[in-house]
SEVEX-953626 format. One record per residue (C-alpha): residue in one letter; x, y, z. Coordinates in steps of 0.001 Angstrom, whole numbers, plus 500000, padded with zeros to 6 digits. Each point is the difference from the previous one (the first is absolute). Example, Ala and Ser with C-alpha at 12.3 -4.5 7.8 and 13.67 -1.06 7.14 Angstrom:
BEGIN
A512300495500507800 S501370503440499340 
//
This chain:
BEGIN
M115692146319951731 S496688499915498138 R498967502159497084 D497087501326502066 A502373501139502755 L502224501777497487 D496972501686498421 Q498848501193503428 L503494501297500727 S500042501921496733 E496586501470500747 V501032501179503479 A503244501474498660 S498075501845497294 K497630501486502573 C502935501179502106 A501705501545496971 T496889501956498994 A498939501043503508 S499430503704500648 V502856500472502441 W499224503687500398 T496939499058502074 L502125498281502662 S501034501623503264 D503683500342500880 D499879496910502217 E498139498008497342 L502588500946497384 V502880498752502149 D498132496863501114 S499109499172496400 L503598500417498873 D501209497713502810 A497373497369499178 I500855499992496305 H503719499779500797 E499392496969502226 S497829498372497325 L502713500576497401 Q502474498049502144 T497524497123500264 L499535500075496231 T503779500053499576 A500194496799502055 A497403498416497713 Q501916501220496941 L503212498443501311 H498244496670500628 L498844499978496381 I503461500900498696 R501604497241502064 E497511497417498734 I500460501161496402 D503754499727500424 G499727496585501654 R497930498636497125 G502532501279497498 L497429502007498045 P502440502799499007 I502464497492498524 A497169498133498286 Q499030503293498359 H503614500478498840 A500965502741502480 S503587499831501246 S498930500518503622 T496994500731502164 A501129503629500325 V500141500429496215 W496580498367499690 L498579502406502605 R501520502976498211 E498260499109496763 R496758498824501587 Q499522502870502455 R501858502693497998 I502281500912502894 S503731500662500109 I502370497060500247 H501179501322503379 A496446500011501378 A499353496566498502 K503148498552501543 R499103501455503400 L496589498320499825 A501444496653498923 D502671500088502701 L497549501055502699 A497539497282498958 K502712497402500540 A501097501584503284 V496557500114501645 D499359496436498856 E503010498982502112 R499040502230502966 P496409499267501142 A500124502589502799 L500945502746497559 D497328498795497582 G497399500202502760 A501104503486501046 L499712501231496421 A496565498416499575 A498838501615503258 G501232503419498889 A502552500143502843 V502835500577497516 N500035501418496496 A501794498602496965 E503058502233500429 Q500342499027503646 A499499496335499124 T502838500237497472 V502290501520502639 I499097497315502544 A500408497158497504 T503387501313498858 T501204500505503569 V498948496510501085 R501558498474496886 D503340501669500715 L500269498810503607 P502937497653500748 A499382496488498703 D500929498455503356 L497596502148502030 G497365497280500376 P496303500015499005 D498692501123503412 L502146503147500053 V499152500722496359 D496290499772500862 E500568502297502987 A501776502552497806 E497115499893497537 A497470500541502809 V501961502970501389 L500121501669496585 I496292499398499382 G499304501703503332 Q502277502927499149 A498188500436496678 E497098501484501979 Q502213503041500715 F502684500172497322 E499789500789496305 P502191497828497719 T503169502106500176 I500103500025503795 L498880496360500110 R502973499100497803 K502296501793502454 A498403498095502868 G500506496790498051 E503715500683499776 R500114499758503801 I497486497175500461 L502683497577501170 T500504502153503102 H496401499169500964 V500043496259499408 A503672499010500308 P502028502823501601 E503149497902500484 I500096499016496339 A499207503577498963 E502812501436502141 A502564497596498592 R498891500535496391 D499849503781500407 A503436500214501572 A501562497868497268 A498197501906497234 L501011503357501470 Q503631498954500229 R499964498981496323 Q498144503178499002 E502400502241501904 A503009498236498513 R498638500519496469 A499114503634500695 W503410500725501517 Q501788498368497087 A497908502006497519 R500547503371501709 A501144502675497571 F500032503751499492 Q501024501796496850 L499995503572498699 T499911500223496209 R500528503342498336 L497763500265496940 G501843502898498416 D496985502318499964 G500318501427503480 R498252497073501654 V501450497196502078 R498164496703500347 L499975498216503368 T499526496227499932 G500500497368502623 W498737497399502432 L499889499939503815 D499130497345502532 E497201500578502554 A502314501285502720 G501780502408497666 A496748501283498515 A498546500596503474 T502993502155500894 V499672502013496766 N496253500488500560 A500576501198503557 A502446502627498725 L497969501179496986 D496440500070501343 P500396503067502255 L501225502012497007 C497535498957497304 A496648500628501685 P497700502296497965 R499640503604501063 H497121500774502371 D498756503047498079 N498464497894497186 D502250501821497539 E502527497246499299 P501249500180496387 R502253496938500234 T498931496464499197 P500614497270502617 A502916498720497911 Q501520503479499863 R499631500380503765 R501830496714500545 A502802501074497666 D500357503311501827 A500018498174503331 L502831497719498900 V502160502965499013 E499148501834503226 V500943496985502139 C503389499937498307 H500399503732500651 L499125499510503654 A502406497104500318 T502865502218498863 R499120502736502520 T498606498343503104 E499359496698501690 R496366500855500733 L496902499687497779 P496635501803500409 D497367498599502319 N497319497727498522 G496696500046501849 G501690501575503015 Q502961497624500123 R503295499359498266 P499867497663496967 H500283496429501124 V499453496375499049 V497807497921502310 V500313496217500274 T497302498293502068 M500553496641501731 P497878498411502769 F501683500065503412 D500334496210500283 V501635499949496562 V502479502693501058 Q500925497940503049 Q500710496924497872 Q501780502044497291 L498074498336497205 G496972500708497850 V499006502472497310 G500156503794500423 T497493502359498356 L500921503434498639 D497571502891500384 T499833500005496183 G498507496491500033 G503187498243498871 R501246497040502017 L503538499139501057 S501661496753500985 P501545499664503496 T503480500410498521 Q499099503295498325 V498283501324503138 R503065499279502157 Q502292501610497433 M497885503169499797 A499800500201503799 C503781499651500229 D500389502868497539 A497633502173502122 Q497637500431497054 V496999498650501905 I497599501332502611 P498683496748501563 A496342499855501020 V499185497148502368 L496459498621500024 G498253498297502909 G498425496558499750 D496748501526498714 G501845501855497219 Q499495503464501528 V502752502614499916 L501259501109503410 D498759503531500786 L503075502217499690 G498148503325499887 R500440503091502163 T497429502613500911 R500336502728497392 R497892501389497215 L502082498947496994 I499824496310499130 S503655499408499246 G503071498022500943 S499434496634501653 L496230500526500136 R499874500608496258 R502002496818499399 A497728497977502286 L496941501432498219 E501387499054496580 L500690496460501156 R496511499562501432 D497938501557497180 R502414499289497069 G498525502904498055 C496742501937499855 A497676498133502365 F496780501115498274 P498075497010498529 G501045499244496429 C502904502482499843 D503420498733498883 R502075503159500591 P503398499119501583 P501213501438503328 R502189502673498396 W496915501591498416 C498115500177503300 D499498502367502928 G499589499086503644 H496469500806501200 H498879500438503627 I496856497891500500 Q499016502259502894 A501107503463498945 W503004501523501763 A497920503118500677 D497422497807501779 G502582498472502312 G500969497047497821 P503492498672500731 T502703499508497377 S500351496236500394 L499650496826497980 N496592499368501579 N498715503352498742 S501593500087496536 V499274498659496543 L501732500351496613 L497926501670497278 C500825501209496501 S499200503645499327 Y496708499169498242 H498625497768502743 H501396502319502670 G497657502620498611 I497105497515499948 I500496499195503698 H500213503679500947 R496605500560498396 G498618497939502873 Q497795497574498067 W502160496925500610 I501011498879503499 V503448498492500552 R500850497910503047 L502432497267501048 R498809496414500356 A500255498636503543 E501150496570498812 D503090501034498023 G500411503780500308 R499591500548496247 P497769502737498584 E496491499458498729 F497626502494498416 V496250500391500510 P498368501379496822 P497158502519499936 A496494498601499634 Y499716501058496366 V502914497676499166 D498792497094502162 L496677500239501810 R501210497486502603 Q503276501930500423 R502114496856500247 P503670500680500844 R502477499587497141 R503750499327499932 N502691500469497378 L500540496526498531 Y502571501182497462 Q502574500974502609 H499399496867502125 R499445497320497372 T502832497739501155 
//
């Protein structure tokens, strides 16, 4: 890395920093931002190479710093947390040439590289180098779509891609231990404070919390007239009291999204047949086989059986309202608002007819999509097109030309990240 090259780099960076960006077209602005972002990742790779070499030569210790991170903090005037991240990442990419190359090529950024390095480091020690390399390659590929938070979630399930048998065994054992701890720690207490208030404290396991959520959610939704004086916390408190009132008067609770409150546990059909495997709640929580069988025995569960391709069986009937079994099937397929980038859960969503009912559209799974109220309004404005993919029956959205000139279809990666 010659002095001339560094001088040229500084000169180019200075020109970019002083450029008259107001003269650029919209496309040029976006292209320039993307190019600079990619160059920054390449420069980060070069920075990490330098840090690793400085650390390897022992220069920080020779200059009486207690560690490379402390030396970086003083030298670069950055926080100790940022310095430690750089030092750790420099060591990690030195040990992972593929990750180093991806960073240098701009295929991943520093945050993504940190997630990948941490995930690979935490894989089981007995996994074997080939499977570790495969896991790294999968995550590098996923970095093209996922920002660091979602990539970290994907990393938590990476074993299912490269070693599903090991992942299943580890997950089942971990879930059993987690459920045992949660069950042992369960607690509920009412403490009177003496000033007219009563404090509620406690802990629930996943299954118990799912049941409570199913009972409370229908009663704590905000009012539709945009004149809701209560905070979300106040609405939940009111809902808890109302559920207790209802329990003393009747065995029924109000409908939620056109159906009675329920807890859904999803298991693939071949897993149901073998009576083993992990169940998934509609809240995102997961249950061990033992817990699933217990809940089913207690009639607390509405089972949803998936086919080999992971699609929910179409349970709908021809009617205008998307409710009952069709609503449940829709929630299981879309998992929440299906609009790209939205993370609203199913309970906050409406069922939308892709082909309008008034235009002859049927009320069926193949003509329905879950949308939150905001994106429901966006779709009804007619600028975005929603359709179901032929390969998996899941919704995709075609943006208007002013969003993407090529109008490439988009999917919701938040709801289907695992």
